N, C-alpha and C positions, 0 to 999 in steps of 0.2 A: 524765225517766226515772230519774235518780239518786236522787230522793227515795224510790223504791221499792227501792233497792238498799242493801246493807250494805257499807261500805268494806272491812271485814275479809274479807268473802267475795270481793269483787272482787280484793283483793290476793292472796288465796290461789290465784287462778287463774294468776297469773304470765303472763298473755297472753290472747289471744282477745278483745281489747277491741273488735274491730269489731262484736261482737254488742251493744254497749252505746253509749249516747250519752255518750261520754267523750272528753276530750282528754288524751293521755298525755304528761305531763311527768315521768314516772317512768323509763321506759327510754330510753337514750341512743342515738339513731341519727342519721345524716346526713339532715337534712330536705330537702336540695337535690340528692340523688342517690338512685336513678338518674334520668336524664332521661326524659321521657315517651316519647320516640322509642324508647328502649331497652326500656321496659316494653311498648310496643306490639309490638315484635318478639317478645318472649317470649309475649305474649298470642296473637299470630297463630299460634304453634306449639303452642298448648294441646293440640290433639288428638294431634299427633305425639309430643310430650313425655310425655303421659299414657300413651300406648300402647307406649312403648319403654323398655327397660332402659337405665340409664345405663352409662357405661364403667366400667372397673375403677378402683380407687383410684389405682393407679400412673399410669394415663393422665390422670386428672383432676389429679393432682399435677403431671404434666408440663405440662399446660395452665397451671396456676397458676405453676409455677416459671418458665416462659417469660415470663409477664407480669411477674414480679418480677425477672427477669434473674438467676435462680439456677439451680443444677444440680438436676435432679429428685431426685438422691440426697441432697440436703440439705433436701428439703421433703416433708411428708406432709399431706394435706388431711383434714379431719375434719368431722363433723356438728356444727359449732359448736365453740367453744373448750372448752365444758363437757365434751365427749366426750374431749378431750385431757387435761383435768385428771384425769379418772377413770383413763385408761390410764397416764399418766405416773406418777400416784401409785402405781398397782399395780406398775409395773415398776421404778421407780428410787428411790422414797422410803421411808425407814424412819422418819425423824423430820424434820419440816420447820420451819424457823425462819420466822415470818411477822410482818411489821410490821403492827400494827393501829391504826386501823380499816382494813379491806380488803374485797375482794370475798369474801363469806362462803362461796362455793362451794368455795374451796380448803380452808378449815377444815372445813366440813361433810362434804365428800366423803371427805377423808382419815380423819376420825374414823369415818365409816361403814365404811371399809375396815379399821379397827382400827389405823391408823397414829397415831403421836404427833405433836402439834403444839405448838411452843413459841412463845408470843405475846410479841412485843416491842412494848411500848406507846410510841407516839410522843407527844411532849409536845404538849399541847393548844393552846398559843399559836399555833403555825404548822403543826403536824402534819408536821414534816420529820424525816428520819432523820439522826441523828448516825452517820455511816458507821463510824467506828472502834468506837463503842459497839455498833452492831448486829453487826458482825463478831465482836467479842469475845463478845457474847451468843450468837451461833450456835455459836461454838467451845465455850463453857462449858456450853451446853445439850446438847452431844454430838449436835447435828443433823448429818445427812449431806447435807441439801439446804437451800437458802436461796431465798426468794421475794422478788422485786422486782416492783412494778407501776408502770409509768411511761407516762403520767401515772397517778397512783394513783386508784383508785375506792374510796371516794367523795370524797376530799379534793381531787382535781384537781392535786395537787403533782407536779412533774416532777423526778426526780433527774438532774442534768446528766450529759452523756456522759462528761466527764472523771472525775467521781466514780464512774461505773459501771466505767470502765476500771481505776481504782484498786481498787475492790472485787473485780473479777474477778481481778486479780493476787493479792490477799490470800486469795481463796477457791479458788485453783487446786487445792487438795488435797481439796476437797469433791466428793462424787459428782455433785452436780447444782446448778447455779445456774439457776433458772427465772425468766425475765423475761417478763412479760406486757406487750405493747406494743399493746394493742387500740385505744388512743386516740391513738397517737403522731402521726398525720397532722394532728391538731388542735392540736399544740403550735406556738406562735407565737414564743416567745422564742429558740429555738435552731434554727438551720437544720440540716437533715439530722439530726434529733434521734435517730433510730433507732441502735441499736448492732449492726445487722446485719453491719457490717464486722468485728466481733470474732469471728464464729462460727468462722473458720478458725484463730484464735489460741488460743481457749479451747474445748477439746473437751467440757468439762462444761457449757457454756452451751447452753440450749435456750430459744428465743424462741417464745412463743405469740402468735398474732394472731387476733382475731375479725373476719372480714370483714363480719359482720352489722352491726356498729356503724358503721364508717367508710364502708361502701358502701350503707348504708340498706336492708339486706335481711334483717332478723332472721327473717322467715318462711322463708327459703331455707336457713337453718342451715348456714353455711360458716365454717370456721376452719382454721388451719394451724399446724403446728409447724415450726420451722426450726432446723437444727443442723449444725455442721461435721463432727460425728462420724457418718459414714454408717452405721455399725453400729447406732447408737442409733436413727436414722431407720428403718432396716430392721426393728428390733424393734418400733417403734411401728406400722409399716404391717402387720406380721403379726398384731398384736393387733386390728386394725380389720377390720370386715366388707369384703368385696370390693366391695359395693355400698352403702357407707355414705353416699354422696352421691347425691341424686336427680337426675333428668334436667333439671329446671328449674334447679337450681343449676349443673349442668355447662354448660348453655347460657348461663347468665349469665356464667360464667367465660370461655367461648368468645368472648363479645361484648366483654369488658372492654377489650381492646387497642384497640378502635375508639373508646373514650370516655375516653382518658387526659386530654385537655384539659378535658372537661366535669367529670371527677372533681376535677382540681386547682382548677378554678373553684368547684366546690361546696364544697370544704374551706375555701377562702378566705372564702366566704360564711358558713360555719358559725363560723369564728373571729371574724368581724366581728359576727355576731348574738350570740355568746356574750359578747363584750366589752361590747356595748351592754346586754345583760341584766344583767351584773355591775354596770355603771355605774348602771343604774336601780335595782337592788336596794340599792346603796350609799346611795341617797337616803332609804331607809326607816329609820324609827327602831326598828322591832321586831326587826331582825335584823342580823347581821354576815356579809357574804358573803366567804369566803376567796378569795384569788387562785386562778385556775384556768388550767391548760394543756390542758384537755379541753373537751368540748362539754356541760358541765354545771357548775352552781355549787353548792358545798357551803356551807351557812349555819348559823350558830348563832343561835338566838332569844335575846333579851335578857330580863332581869328574870324569869327562871324561867318564861317563856311555854312552852307545851307544843307539841311537834312534832305530836302526835296531834290536838290541838285545831285547829291550822292546817290539817293535811291533811284533817280532817273537814269544816271550814268550806269549803274550796275544792271538795271533792268534792260536798257536799250543795247548795251554792249556785251552783256554776258548772260542775260536771261535770269539774273539773280533777283529775288524778291526779298527785301528787308523791310522792317517796319519804320516808317517815317513818323516820329512821335509828335510832329507839330500839331496834330489834332488832339493830343492828350490834354486833359484839363490841367492847367498850371504850368505846362511846358511851352517853350517857344520853338523856333525852327532850327535849333542847333542840336537836337537830340534824335538818336536812332537806337533801335533795339535789333539785335541780331541773334537769331536762334542758333544754337549749336547743333550741328549734324554730325557726320562721321569725321574722323581725323582728316581724311583725304578731301572731303568737301569743304571743311573749314579752311584748309590750306588754300583751296581755290578762291574762296571768298577773300581771304587776306591778300592774296596776290592781286585780285581785282581792285581792291581798295588802294593798294599800293600804286597800281597803275593810274588810278584817279588822282592820287596825291602827286604823282610825277607829272601827269597831264596838266594839273592846275599850276604846277611850278611852285 
C-alpha cells in the first residue's frame, strides 16, 4: 500500500496511521502497556463512556494526583502535554531559553504566540548541555524562562538529577524553569531520576509529563503539569476547559492504580528492548547511534548519507516510518530518530536498515 502513498503527505498527517499499512517507528510510546485486560475493560464500557460527559478537570486531576501520590493542588491534567505548552507559554513566558535540538513544539508554539525564543546550540559530539554555559546564556539573553527536557527529545540524553538541582539553585530568580519529563520512566542509569521531589523547594519549577508516551495511550491525549506553587496550578486550571479530558481518558486514569505492577514491568521491557535496538544499530556501518535514556535511538548517518533517503527507502520498501530529523532546529540532513517498539519489531527495523546499507554498497 505504501507504494501508492507519498511519505511527505503521510508525515504531514502527524497520526491516524491506522488507516495505512504502516509500522510506526516515528512516534515514541510504550509498546508493552496497557495490558490487554485493561484495554478490554475500556472497550466493554464503550457505550457508557461515549454517552456520558467526563468529570471536571479538578476531579480528574484529583484522580491522577492520587495515583502519583501528590496533592491535587499541585497537579493539573491536560489534553496532552501540547495543550500545556500552549497555556504555559501564554501565561508565564516572555522569552524562553531553549537548548537545541529539542521538541520543536516549544519553539513553534511560542513563536506563534509572538513570544521570543533564544536557542542554545548543544555541541554535536555528545549533544550534552554545559550547565554553567547554558545558565549564562539564559541570563545574557534576558530570558525570563528556561527549558529542560530530560531525557531530551530527540537526542535521548538525560541531565543528571544533581545537575538539575544545581541549575535550579542558579535559576531561582527566573520566572519559570520548565522541565519536560515525558520519558523519565525509561531512564535506566539513574534510579528515581525524576526531580518531582524539588517542586516544594523551587516555586518557579513546573514539570510537564505526557502520559501518552509512557503509558502507551497517545490516542487518549493525557498530560499533566506539576508545580509546588498552587497559585500557578490554579491559573493553569482556569485557562483550561472544564471538560478538556474525555471520558475514555478519565476511565483509563481510574483504572491505573490496579495496574502499577504491569506498568513497572512494561517499562523494564521497554528499557531492555531499547538497549538491544541500540546494540544492534551499533553493528551497522552506515550510522552512529547516540547513547539513550529514553525509548528511542537518535542516530547520525555517516559519509554524508541522507536521512531523507533512508526514511524514504524504509517507507517505500517496508512500510516503516522513522523520523527524519532534517527539519529539526539546529540539525542537518544526516540525523534520524527511531522509536523502540517490541524486540521482534526492532529486529525487523535493523534488518531493513542493513538491507539499505547493502543496497547502497
